[in-house]
MARPA-53442 format. One line per 4 residues: their letters; for each residue x, y, z of N, C-alpha, C. Coordinates in steps of 0.2 Angstrom, whole numbers, always signed. Layout:
BEGIN
A	X:Y:Z:X:Y:Z:X:Y:Z | ...
REM end
This chain:
BEGIN
MSKK	-597:+388:-313:-598:+395:-316:-602:+399:-312 | -607:+397:-309:-612:+400:-305:-609:+402:-298 | -604:+397:-295:-601:+399:-289:-596:+405:-290 | -593:+405:-295:-588:+411:-296:-592:+417:-296
CLVT	-597:+417:-299:-601:+424:-299:-604:+426:-292 | -605:+421:-288:-607:+423:-281:-602:+425:-277 | -595:+423:-278:-590:+425:-273:-587:+432:-275 | -587:+434:-281:-584:+440:-282:-587:+446:-279
PIAS	-594:+447:-279:-597:+453:-275:-595:+453:-268 | -594:+447:-265:-593:+447:-258:-586:+449:-256 | -581:+447:-261:-574:+450:-260:-574:+457:-261 | -577:+460:-265:-578:+467:-267:-580:+471:-261
SLSA	-585:+468:-257:-588:+471:-252:-583:+471:-246 | -580:+466:-245:-575:+466:-239:-569:+471:-241 | -567:+471:-247:-562:+476:-249:-564:+483:-247 | -570:+485:-249:-573:+491:-247:-573:+493:-240
LVFA	-575:+488:-236:-575:+488:-229:-568:+490:-226 | -563:+486:-228:-557:+487:-225:-554:+494:-227 | -556:+496:-233:-554:+503:-235:-557:+508:-231 | -563:+507:-229:-567:+512:-225:-564:+512:-218
VGCS	-562:+507:-216:-560:+507:-209:-553:+510:-209 | -549:+509:-214:-542:+512:-214:-543:+519:-215 | -547:+522:-219:-548:+529:-219:-550:+532:-213 | -555:+528:-209:-557:+531:-203:-551:+531:-198
SASN	-547:+526:-198:-541:+526:-193:-536:+532:-195 | -535:+533:-201:-531:+539:-203:-533:+545:-201 | -540:+546:-201:-543:+553:-199:-543:+554:-192 | -542:+549:-188:-542:+550:-181:-535:+549:-178
ASPS	-530:+553:-180:-523:+552:-178:-523:+553:-171 | -518:+550:-168:-517:+551:-160:-515:+558:-159 | -517:+561:-153:-515:+568:-151:-508:+568:-149 | -505:+562:-148:-498:+563:-145:-493:+564:-151
EPPR	-495:+564:-157:-490:+566:-163:-487:+573:-162 | -481:+574:-164:-478:+581:-163:-482:+586:-168 | -482:+592:-165:-486:+598:-169:-482:+599:-175 | -485:+603:-180:-482:+605:-186:-477:+610:-184
AEPA	-472:+611:-189:-466:+616:-188:-469:+623:-189 | -466:+628:-185:-468:+635:-186:-466:+637:-193 | -470:+641:-196:-469:+643:-203:-463:+648:-203 | -459:+647:-208:-453:+652:-209:-455:+659:-210
PTSA	-450:+664:-208:-451:+671:-209:-453:+672:-216 | -457:+676:-217:-459:+678:-224:-456:+685:-225 | -454:+686:-231:-451:+693:-233:-453:+695:-240 | -453:+701:-241:-454:+704:-248:-451:+711:-248
DGVV	-447:+712:-253:-444:+719:-254:-441:+722:-247 | -437:+718:-244:-433:+720:-238:-437:+720:-232 | -444:+718:-232:-448:+718:-226:-449:+711:-224 | -447:+709:-217:-447:+703:-215:-452:+703:-209
KVAQ	-457:+698:-209:-461:+697:-204:-460:+690:-201 | -460:+689:-194:-458:+683:-190:-464:+682:-186 | -465:+675:-184:-470:+673:-180:-468:+675:-173 | -473:+675:-168:-471:+677:-161:-467:+672:-158
ASRK	-467:+665:-160:-463:+660:-157:-455:+661:-159 | -454:+664:-165:-447:+665:-167:-445:+672:-164 | -449:+676:-162:-447:+683:-160:-442:+683:-154 | -442:+678:-150:-438:+678:-144:-430:+676:-146
FIRV	-429:+674:-152:-422:+673:-154:-419:+680:-157 | -423:+685:-157:-420:+691:-160:-420:+697:-154 | -415:+700:-154:-414:+705:-148:-413:+712:-152 | -417:+717:-150:-417:+724:-153:-415:+729:-147
EPAA	-411:+734:-150:-409:+739:-145:-410:+746:-149 | -411:+751:-146:-412:+757:-149:-405:+760:-151 | -404:+763:-157:-397:+766:-159:-396:+771:-154 | -390:+772:-151:-388:+777:-146:-381:+780:-148
LKEN	-380:+786:-146:-374:+789:-146:-369:+787:-141 | -363:+786:-143:-358:+784:-138:-352:+789:-137 | -350:+790:-131:-344:+794:-129:-338:+791:-131 | -333:+794:-134:-327:+792:-136:-327:+785:-139
AAVL	-331:+785:-144:-332:+778:-148:-326:+778:-152 | -323:+772:-153:-317:+770:-156:-318:+771:-164 | -314:+775:-167:-315:+776:-175:-311:+770:-178 | -305:+769:-176:-301:+764:-179:-295:+762:-175
RAPA	-292:+756:-177:-286:+754:-174:-281:+753:-179 | -275:+755:-178:-270:+755:-183:-263:+753:-180 | -258:+750:-184:-252:+749:-182:-248:+756:-181 | -244:+756:-176:-240:+763:-175:-233:+762:-173
RVAF	-229:+767:-173:-222:+767:-171:-220:+773:-168 | -215:+773:-164:-213:+779:-161:-207:+782:-165 | -208:+788:-167:-203:+792:-171:-201:+799:-169 | -196:+801:-171:-194:+808:-170:-199:+813:-174
PDGA	-201:+818:-171:-205:+823:-175:-200:+827:-180 | -203:+831:-184:-199:+834:-189:-195:+839:-186 | -189:+840:-187:-184:+844:-185:-181:+842:-178 | -183:+836:-176:-179:+834:-170:-173:+829:-171
VSRV	-172:+828:-177:-166:+824:-179:-162:+828:-183 | -155:+828:-182:-150:+832:-186:-145:+827:-189 | -144:+827:-195:-140:+822:-198:-134:+826:-201 | -128:+824:-198:-122:+828:-199:-118:+824:-204
GAPL	-116:+827:-210:-112:+824:-215:-105:+828:-216 | -101:+825:-220:-95:+829:-222:-96:+835:-227 | -93:+840:-225:-94:+846:-230:-89:+846:-235 | -83:+842:-235:-78:+842:-240:-76:+835:-240
AGRV	-73:+833:-246:-69:+827:-246:-63:+826:-242 | -62:+821:-239:-57:+820:-234:-56:+813:-231 | -53:+813:-225:-52:+807:-222:-53:+808:-214 | -56:+803:-211:-58:+803:-204:-52:+803:-200
ERVH	-50:+808:-196:-45:+808:-191:-47:+805:-184 | -53:+807:-182:-55:+805:-175:-62:+806:-174 | -65:+801:-171:-72:+801:-169:-73:+802:-162 | -77:+807:-160:-77:+809:-153:-83:+806:-149
VRTG	-88:+803:-152:-94:+801:-149:-95:+794:-151 | -100:+791:-147:-102:+784:-148:-110:+784:-148 | -113:+779:-151:-120:+779:-151:-123:+779:-143 | -128:+783:-142:-131:+784:-135:-128:+789:-131
DRVR	-122:+792:-133:-120:+798:-130:-124:+804:-130 | -124:+808:-125:-128:+814:-124:-123:+820:-127 | -125:+824:-131:-121:+830:-133:-125:+836:-132 | -122:+842:-132:-124:+848:-132:-123:+852:-138
PGDP	-126:+857:-140:-124:+861:-146:-117:+863:-146 | -113:+862:-151:-106:+864:-151:-101:+859:-149 | -104:+853:-146:-99:+848:-145:-96:+844:-151 | -90:+843:-151:-86:+840:-157:-89:+833:-158
LVTL	-90:+831:-164:-92:+824:-166:-87:+820:-170 | -84:+823:-175:-79:+820:-179:-74:+825:-182 | -68:+823:-182:-63:+827:-185:-60:+824:-191 | -60:+829:-196:-59:+826:-203:-52:+830:-205
DCPE	-49:+827:-210:-43:+830:-213:-45:+831:-220 | -46:+837:-222:-48:+839:-229:-43:+844:-232 | -40:+842:-237:-35:+847:-240:-38:+853:-243 | -44:+853:-245:-48:+859:-248:-49:+864:-242
AASI	-49:+862:-236:-50:+867:-230:-45:+872:-230 | -38:+869:-231:-33:+874:-231:-33:+879:-236 | -36:+877:-242:-36:+882:-248:-42:+887:-246 | -47:+885:-243:-53:+890:-241:-50:+895:-236
RAAL	-46:+892:-231:-44:+897:-226:-39:+902:-228 | -35:+899:-233:-30:+904:-236:-34:+909:-240 | -39:+907:-244:-43:+912:-248:-46:+917:-243 | -48:+916:-237:-51:+920:-232:-45:+925:-230
STAR	-39:+923:-229:-34:+928:-227:-32:+933:-233 | -32:+930:-239:-31:+934:-245:-37:+940:-246 | -43:+937:-245:-49:+942:-246:-48:+947:-240 | -46:+946:-234:-46:+951:-229:-40:+956:-231
AAQR	-35:+954:-233:-29:+958:-235:-32:+963:-241 | -35:+960:-246:-37:+964:-251:-42:+969:-249 | -47:+967:-245:-52:+972:-242:-49:+978:-238 | -43:+976:-234:-40:+982:-231:-36:+987:-236
EARA	-33:+984:-241:-30:+988:-246:-34:+992:-250 | -40:+989:-251:-45:+993:-255:-48:+999:-251 | -49:+998:-245:-52:+1003:-240:-47:+1008:-239 | -40:+1007:-239:-35:+1012:-238:-34:+1016:-244
AVDR	-35:+1013:-250:-35:+1017:-256:-41:+1022:-257 | -47:+1020:-254:-52:+1025:-254:-51:+1030:-250 | -48:+1029:-244:-47:+1034:-239:-41:+1039:-242 | -36:+1036:-245:-31:+1041:-248:-34:+1045:-254
HARM	-38:+1042:-258:-41:+1047:-263:-46:+1052:-261 | -49:+1050:-255:-54:+1055:-252:-50:+1061:-249 | -44:+1060:-246:-40:+1065:-244:-37:+1069:-249 | -35:+1066:-255:-32:+1070:-260:-37:+1074:-263
MDQG	-44:+1072:-264:-49:+1076:-266:-50:+1082:-262 | -49:+1081:-255:-50:+1087:-251:-44:+1092:-251 | -38:+1090:-253:-33:+1094:-254:-32:+1097:-261 | -37:+1095:-266:-37:+1097:-272:-32:+1094:-277
VGTE	-29:+1089:-275:-24:+1086:-279:-26:+1079:-282 | -32:+1077:-281:-35:+1071:-284:-41:+1072:-288 | -43:+1067:-292:-48:+1068:-296:-54:+1063:-294 | -60:+1065:-296:-66:+1061:-294:-66:+1054:-297
RELL	-63:+1054:-303:-63:+1048:-307:-59:+1043:-303 | -53:+1045:-300:-49:+1040:-296:-52:+1038:-290 | -56:+1042:-287:-60:+1041:-281:-65:+1036:-282 | -69:+1036:-288:-74:+1032:-289:-71:+1025:-291
EAER	-65:+1025:-294:-62:+1018:-296:-60:+1015:-289 | -58:+1019:-285:-56:+1016:-278:-62:+1013:-275 | -67:+1016:-275:-73:+1014:-271:-76:+1007:-275 | -75:+1007:-281:-77:+1001:-285:-73:+995:-283
RLTE	-67:+996:-282:-62:+990:-280:-64:+988:-273 | -66:+993:-269:-67:+992:-262:-74:+987:-262 | -79:+989:-266:-85:+985:-266:-83:+978:-268 | -79:+977:-273:-77:+970:-275:-74:+966:-270
AEAE	-69:+970:-266:-65:+967:-261:-70:+964:-255 | -75:+969:-253:-79:+967:-248:-84:+961:-250 | -86:+961:-256:-90:+955:-259:-86:+948:-258 | -79:+949:-260:-75:+943:-260:-74:+941:-253
LARA	-73:+946:-248:-72:+944:-241:-78:+940:-239 | -84:+943:-240:-90:+940:-238:-91:+932:-240 | -89:+931:-247:-89:+924:-249:-84:+920:-246 | -78:+923:-244:-73:+919:-241:-75:+917:-234
LAAA	-78:+922:-231:-81:+921:-224:-86:+915:-223 | -91:+915:-228:-96:+910:-228:-92:+903:-230 | -87:+903:-234:-84:+896:-235:-80:+894:-229 | -77:+899:-225:-73:+897:-219:-78:+895:-214
RFVG	-84:+898:-213:-89:+895:-208:-91:+888:-210 | -91:+887:-216:-93:+880:-218:-88:+875:-216 | -82:+876:-215:-77:+871:-213:-75:+872:-206 | -78:+877:-203:-76:+878:-195:-71:+882:-194
DSSG	-69:+883:-187:-64:+888:-185:-58:+884:-183 | -56:+878:-186:-50:+875:-185:-45:+878:-190 | -39:+876:-189:-33:+878:-194:-31:+873:-198 | -27:+875:-204:-24:+870:-208:-30:+866:-212
TAVV	-29:+859:-212:-33:+855:-216:-38:+852:-211 | -38:+853:-205:-43:+850:-200:-50:+853:-200 | -55:+849:-200:-62:+851:-200:-65:+847:-195 | -68:+851:-190:-71:+848:-184:-79:+848:-185
LRSP	-82:+843:-186:-90:+843:-186:-92:+843:-179 | -97:+848:-178:-100:+849:-171:-107:+848:-171 | -110:+846:-165:-117:+845:-165:-121:+852:-165 | -126:+852:-170:-130:+858:-170:-136:+858:-165
IAGS	-137:+853:-162:-143:+853:-157:-141:+849:-151 | -145:+849:-146:-144:+845:-140:-148:+838:-141 | -145:+833:-139:-149:+826:-139:-144:+821:-138 | -146:+815:-141:-142:+809:-140:-140:+806:-147
IVGR	-134:+803:-147:-132:+800:-154:-136:+794:-155 | -140:+794:-160:-144:+789:-162:-141:+785:-168 | -136:+787:-171:-133:+784:-177:-126:+786:-178 | -122:+782:-179:-115:+783:-181:-112:+779:-187
NVTV	-111:+782:-192:-109:+778:-198:-102:+780:-200 | -97:+780:-196:-90:+783:-197:-85:+779:-193 | -79:+778:-196:-74:+775:-192:-67:+779:-194 | -62:+778:-190:-56:+782:-191:-53:+779:-197
GAAV	-50:+784:-201:-47:+782:-207:-51:+781:-213 | -57:+781:-212:-62:+781:-218:-62:+787:-222 | -62:+786:-229:-63:+792:-233:-70:+794:-234 | -71:+800:-234:-78:+803:-234:-79:+808:-240
EPSA	-85:+808:-242:-87:+813:-248:-93:+817:-245 | -94:+823:-248:-100:+827:-246:-107:+824:-248 | -107:+820:-253:-113:+817:-256:-114:+810:-252 | -110:+808:-248:-111:+801:-244:-117:+802:-239
APLV	-118:+796:-236:-123:+796:-230:-121:+800:-225 | -125:+802:-220:-123:+806:-214:-118:+802:-210 | -114:+806:-207:-109:+802:-203:-112:+801:-196 | -115:+806:-193:-118:+805:-186:-125:+808:-187
EIGD	-130:+805:-183:-137:+807:-182:-138:+808:-175 | -141:+814:-173:-142:+816:-167:-150:+818:-166 | -153:+815:-161:-160:+815:-160:-161:+817:-153 | -167:+821:-152:-169:+823:-145:-175:+818:-143
ASEV	-173:+813:-139:-178:+808:-137:-183:+811:-132 | -182:+817:-130:-188:+820:-126:-193:+822:-130 | -192:+823:-136:-198:+825:-141:-199:+820:-146 | -204:+816:-145:-206:+810:-149:-213:+811:-151
WVVA	-215:+808:-156:-222:+807:-157:-223:+800:-160 | -230:+798:-161:-231:+792:-164:-234:+792:-171 | -232:+788:-175:-235:+788:-182:-239:+782:-183 | -245:+783:-184:-250:+777:-186:-251:+777:-193
DVFE	-250:+770:-196:-251:+769:-203:-258:+767:-204 | -262:+772:-207:-269:+771:-208:-271:+770:-215 | -275:+765:-217:-278:+764:-223:-281:+770:-226 | -281:+770:-233:-284:+776:-236:-291:+777:-236
RDLP	-294:+771:-235:-302:+771:-234:-304:+773:-228 | -299:+774:-223:-301:+776:-216:-299:+783:-215 | -296:+786:-220:-294:+793:-219:-299:+798:-218 | -305:+797:-222:-310:+802:-221:-313:+803:-214
WLRE	-312:+797:-210:-315:+798:-203:-311:+802:-198 | -305:+803:-200:-300:+807:-196:-300:+814:-196 | -299:+817:-191:-298:+825:-190:-292:+826:-185 | -289:+832:-186:-284:+834:-181:-288:+835:-175
GMRA	-284:+834:-169:-287:+835:-162:-291:+829:-160 | -292:+823:-163:-296:+818:-161:-291:+814:-156 | -295:+811:-150:-291:+808:-145:-288:+801:-148 | -283:+799:-145:-279:+793:-147:-276:+790:-141
TIEL	-276:+783:-141:-273:+780:-135:-267:+775:-139 | -261:+775:-136:-256:+771:-139:-254:+766:-134 | -254:+760:-137:-252:+754:-133:-246:+751:-136 | -241:+750:-131:-234:+748:-133:-233:+742:-128
QSLP	-230:+737:-131:-228:+731:-127:-224:+732:-122 | -219:+737:-122:-214:+738:-117:-217:+742:-111 | -223:+745:-112:-225:+749:-107:-232:+746:-104 | -232:+746:-97:-238:+743:-94:-245:+747:-95
EPLP	-245:+753:-96:-251:+757:-97:-251:+761:-103 | -257:+761:-106:-257:+765:-113:-256:+772:-112 | -254:+776:-117:-252:+783:-117:-257:+787:-121 | -260:+792:-117:-265:+796:-121:-261:+801:-126
GRVA	-265:+803:-131:-262:+808:-136:-268:+811:-140 | -266:+815:-145:-271:+818:-149:-268:+818:-156 | -272:+817:-161:-270:+817:-168:-267:+824:-170 | -261:+825:-172:-258:+831:-174:-259:+833:-181
AVGT	-258:+828:-185:-258:+829:-193:-260:+822:-196 | -264:+823:-201:-266:+817:-205:-263:+818:-212 | -259:+812:-214:-255:+813:-220:-259:+814:-226 | -257:+817:-231:-260:+819:-237:-258:+815:-243
VVEG	-253:+810:-242:-250:+806:-247:-250:+799:-245 | -254:+795:-249:-254:+788:-248:-248:+784:-252 | -245:+780:-248:-239:+777:-250:-239:+770:-250 | -234:+766:-254:-233:+759:-253:-239:+755:-256
SART	-237:+749:-257:-242:+744:-259:-248:+743:-254 | -247:+744:-248:-252:+743:-243:-257:+749:-243 | -256:+754:-247:-260:+760:-247:-262:+763:-241 | -257:+765:-237:-258:+769:-230:-255:+776:-231
APVR	-257:+780:-226:-255:+786:-225:-253:+787:-218 | -247:+791:-216:-245:+792:-209:-250:+797:-206 | -252:+795:-200:-256:+800:-195:-252:+801:-189 | -250:+807:-188:-245:+809:-183:-249:+810:-176
ILLE	-247:+807:-171:-250:+808:-164:-245:+811:-159 | -247:+817:-156:-243:+820:-151:-245:+817:-144 | -241:+815:-140:-242:+812:-134:-244:+818:-129 | -248:+817:-124:-250:+823:-120:-244:+824:-115
QGDA	-241:+819:-113:-235:+819:-109:-229:+814:-111 | -223:+817:-110:-218:+812:-112:-216:+807:-108 | -213:+802:-110:-211:+796:-106:-204:+794:-107 | -200:+794:-102:-193:+793:-103:-191:+786:-106
QLRP	-196:+781:-105:-195:+775:-108:-196:+774:-115 | -199:+779:-118:-200:+779:-126:-194:+779:-130 | -193:+775:-135:-188:+775:-139:-190:+775:-146 | -187:+779:-150:-189:+779:-158:-188:+772:-160
GMFG	-193:+770:-164:-192:+763:-167:-197:+758:-164 | -199:+760:-158:-204:+755:-154:-210:+755:-158 | -213:+749:-158:-219:+747:-162:-225:+746:-157 | -231:+747:-159:-237:+746:-155:-243:+747:-159
RARI	-249:+749:-156:-255:+750:-159:-258:+756:-157 | -261:+760:-161:-265:+766:-160:-272:+765:-160 | -276:+767:-155:-283:+767:-155:-286:+774:-155 | -289:+776:-161:-291:+783:-162:-298:+784:-160
ESDE	-300:+788:-156:-307:+789:-154:-311:+795:-157 | -317:+795:-157:-321:+801:-160:-321:+806:-154 | -320:+812:-157:-319:+818:-152:-326:+821:-150 | -331:+818:-152:-338:+820:-150:-342:+813:-150
QALA	-349:+814:-148:-353:+808:-148:-354:+806:-155 | -354:+799:-155:-355:+796:-162:-360:+790:-161 | -363:+789:-167:-368:+783:-167:-364:+777:-168 | -365:+772:-163:-361:+766:-164:-366:+760:-162
LPAS	-364:+754:-166:-368:+748:-165:-364:+742:-164 | -366:+737:-161:-362:+731:-161:-361:+728:-168 | -355:+725:-169:-354:+723:-175:-359:+717:-177 | -362:+714:-172:-366:+708:-174:-373:+711:-177
AVLI	-374:+718:-177:-380:+721:-180:-379:+722:-187 | -373:+722:-190:-372:+724:-197:-371:+718:-201 | -375:+717:-207:-374:+712:-211:-371:+714:-218 | -368:+710:-221:-365:+711:-228:-370:+708:-233
RNLS	-373:+712:-237:-377:+709:-242:-376:+712:-249 | -374:+708:-254:-373:+711:-261:-368:+716:-260 | -362:+715:-257:-357:+720:-256:-358:+726:-253 | -364:+727:-249:-366:+733:-246:-368:+731:-239
TVVY	-367:+735:-234:-369:+734:-227:-376:+736:-225 | -379:+732:-222:-386:+733:-220:-388:+732:-213 | -393:+735:-210:-395:+733:-203:-403:+732:-204 | -406:+729:-199:-413:+728:-199:-416:+732:-193
VETA	-421:+736:-195:-425:+740:-190:-432:+737:-189 | -434:+737:-183:-441:+735:-181:-446:+740:-182 | -450:+740:-187:-455:+745:-188:-462:+744:-184 | -463:+738:-183:-469:+736:-179:-467:+729:-176
PGTF	-471:+727:-171:-470:+721:-168:-469:+715:-173 | -464:+712:-173:-463:+706:-178:-461:+708:-185 | -461:+714:-186:-460:+717:-193:-453:+721:-193 | -449:+718:-198:-442:+721:-198:-441:+723:-205
VRRP	-437:+729:-206:-436:+732:-213:-428:+733:-214 | -426:+730:-219:-419:+731:-221:-417:+738:-223 | -411:+740:-220:-409:+747:-221:-402:+747:-222 | -400:+750:-228:-393:+751:-230:-390:+756:-226
VTIG	-384:+755:-223:-380:+760:-219:-373:+761:-221 | -370:+766:-220:-363:+767:-221:-359:+767:-214 | -354:+763:-214:-351:+762:-207:-343:+762:-208 | -340:+763:-202:-333:+762:-202:-330:+755:-201
RPVD	-324:+754:-200:-321:+748:-198:-323:+745:-191 | -324:+739:-190:-326:+736:-183:-320:+738:-179 | -321:+740:-173:-316:+741:-168:-319:+739:-161 | -315:+735:-158:-318:+732:-151:-325:+730:-151
GRVL	-327:+727:-157:-333:+724:-157:-339:+729:-159 | -337:+735:-161:-342:+740:-162:-340:+743:-169 | -345:+746:-172:-344:+750:-178:-348:+757:-178 | -345:+762:-180:-348:+768:-181:-352:+769:-187
VRSG	-358:+772:-186:-362:+773:-192:-362:+780:-194 | -360:+781:-201:-360:+787:-204:-366:+790:-206 | -370:+785:-209:-377:+788:-212:-381:+781:-213 | -388:+783:-214:-393:+778:-215:-397:+776:-209
LAVG	-395:+779:-203:-398:+777:-197:-399:+783:-192 | -405:+784:-189:-406:+789:-184:-406:+787:-177 | -404:+791:-172:-404:+790:-165:-410:+787:-163 | -411:+782:-159:-417:+780:-156:-420:+774:-160
EPVV	-419:+773:-166:-422:+768:-170:-420:+761:-167 | -425:+757:-167:-424:+750:-164:-421:+746:-169 | -415:+744:-168:-410:+740:-173:-409:+733:-170 | -410:+728:-174:-408:+721:-172:-401:+720:-171
VEGA	-399:+719:-165:-392:+718:-163:-390:+711:-162 | -395:+706:-161:-393:+699:-161:-399:+695:-165 | -397:+690:-169:-401:+687:-173:-403:+689:-180 | -399:+694:-182:-400:+697:-189:-400:+692:-194
LLLD	-395:+687:-194:-395:+682:-199:-401:+678:-200 | -405:+677:-194:-411:+674:-195:-416:+677:-199 | -415:+684:-200:-420:+687:-205:-418:+688:-212 | -411:+686:-213:-409:+687:-220:-404:+681:-221
AAAD	-406:+676:-224:-401:+670:-226:-397:+671:-231 | -398:+677:-235:-393:+678:-241:-388:+683:-239 | -387:+685:-232:-382:+690:-230:-377:+686:-226 | -371:+689:-225:-366:+687:-221:-365:+691:-215
QLL	-362:+689:-209:-361:+693:-204:-355:+697:-205 | -355:+703:-202:-349:+707:-203:-343:+705:-200 | -343:+702:-194:-338:+699:-190:-339:+692:-189
REM end
């Protein structure tokens, strides 16, 4: 019993000694251990502060105005301008006797296109002959009654009646002449459709022997290929950026060089499920290789200096676009901005930023983990 009492204090003293040595070793850690990690950026209410060691991963540039900055890109097609295409249809019901042209042929005003056999044309021409005869007879009656009045053997009432009949005859003759011009200057039942403009045959929907109706599709389409423009299909959200006169560049796969032009008209009606409006672009100079129906892309540029940023500078946060502006060394403030669509890696800034403000153009995601990159 006494031995047990003597051993216990000694064991306790040894345990205390070992504990003391262990604590001393832990406090004297080797200097070769890795240093503690740099603290993460701290932020509050859109203000982010970063340590000097992290600042090297962030690049800042002053916001600057750019010449001819791209506003947008859009799919485009080559088309005839308004009034450059003439669609010739049948004026009367009939049958095709002869087709004088083929697709691609060049025509001048007045050249024959299609000859039709229309029974109604004979009636129209006969009515013209009858109206001319009636007008001559009515004029002769007026002259006769006028002479009788001069000789004192006629009455004023008879003269007035003759003049009324002459007026009616002249009105009928005018109507018959208009109808005859509608069917042309041929004779009998033949109706020759002629080209109203100079150009090329771009469409032919007629064959010999086919029956035609006035309400049917055009028989022949003539277009002037020397006068074409480009139609770009622009989304409705981009229309407020556009104005008439803005510079444009047209890229077509069939042409080695882009073609310069300017915006001639911005469509006022949004059509289709794609919600696009046509923007018409006039080319500064024509190109013989252009063909209506060609497809390409249009690049529309700002006609004045515009504030533009790299797309990497803009973040999407809670469905809005923001940038970070450096207000002091290592201090960045989140700023909401209104921008256009990214084009060629850059975006135009409509509001929210002033020229010369230092904007983060690289490393913006390091400042805001809750945001997404624009591109």
